N, C-alpha and C positions, 0 to 999 in steps of 0.2 A: 811291951814298955821300950823304948828308942833308946838305941844303945849312946851313950855317955862320946862326946868329940872329945879328943884327949892328946895331947903329944903332937899336934899338929903348926905350934908355933913358928916352925923352923919352915916347912910347907908355905907357911901364908905368908913367911917373911922374903923367902925368894919370889913367889908369884908378885908380893908389892915389887919386889927389884925389878921385876921382869918389866912389869906394868909400864915404870915410873922410869924406866931406860930411854926414852925418846926416839928409841928406834921401833921400824919395824919388828915383829917378835911373831915366830909361829911355836907355840909349845904344845909339849904332845904329854897327856899325863897317862901313864897308863899301868893296870899291875892287875893281880888278882882281883875275880869277882869280890863286893861284898866287902871290902876296906876301907871303904866311904871316902873316894875319890870325888865322887857326885855329893857329897856334903860338904867337902872342903873347898872346892868351887862357887859351891854355893857359898859358903860364909865369906870369903874371898870378894863376892862379888853382891855381897850388901849393901857396901858403901860406893859404890862402881856404876859407872857409866855406861853399861855392857848389853847388849844382846845375850840375853842364854837362851837355848834352844836346843832340846834332846826331839834325837831321830827317833822314828818311828816307825817297824819294820813293814809299813803296808810299800811303798812304790817311792822310786826317785821323786818322778813328777808330784806327788801328794807332799813329800817332803821339800820341794820347791815352793810348792804354794806355801804351805806351813810357813817357810822362815819368808816369803815376802809379805806377811802379816805380820810376823813378827818386827820385821823390819821397819815398814810403814808403821806400824804404835812407837818405834822408835826414835823415827826420822821428823812423826807427826804428820808425813807425806803419804796419806790413801793412793797416791799413783800408783804406788809400789805392789797394793793388791792386785794393780790390772796392768801391770806390767809383762809383755811377753817377753822371755827368755827361752834361747835353747839348753839352757841344764842350772845347776848351781855354782857351774865360772863366772858364768857372766850375769848372774847376779850376784855375786859378791864381787865384781869388777862397778856394777853398779854403788854397791853401798862405798865403795872405798871410793871413787870418785865423790860422791858423797857426804862421806863424813871424816875428817881429819882423823888421824890414826884410830881406825873403831876398834870398835870393843867385841869380839863373839867366841860366845863359847858354845862349842858345838859337843853335845855331850854323846855319848854312842852313835861316833863317830866311825865304828866298825861295823855299823849297818850300813852307813852310806857306800863302803863299799861293798860290801858284797851287794848290796842292789846292784849300785855300779857295774859290776861284774856279772851278773847274773847268778850270784849265788845265795841267795836267799832261803830260811829256810821253806818256802814252799816254792824254790825253783829248782832246787840243790838235788842231786841224786838219791834215791830211797834208800836209808842205811847210812847215810855219810854224814858226818860231822861237820866240813869245815871246806872249802874250794879255795884254792890260790888262781889268783891272775891281776894280771894290771885293771887301774881302774882310771879313768877319765871323767874329769867331770869339767 
């Protein structure tokens, strides 16, 4: 049975306010696992022209390639699939130049940080649960 989506009116209203602000926004939604952050974002995005991207724990390169496909679908320009970029930052720069006020939701962003810092579950030292370090996109 799927849990009910309740008591999120305030959060949805806040997201709507930020979306309509007219300025550039970077929002970070965080909290313990299994609290409904992803569902909150998906509900918010239902009536929006936005890109929703779920990060995988595979590799940074795989995620960049997957995001290129999402951007190609979003813009209707297949050239994004063939675009050669050095990393996520360069890809996002192209998106920002192509689309006025692009709306992009990156779910599980922490995985990108892990992959960039060399801290993915497959690369961190055995027996450790996390790593710290800087990340560069």
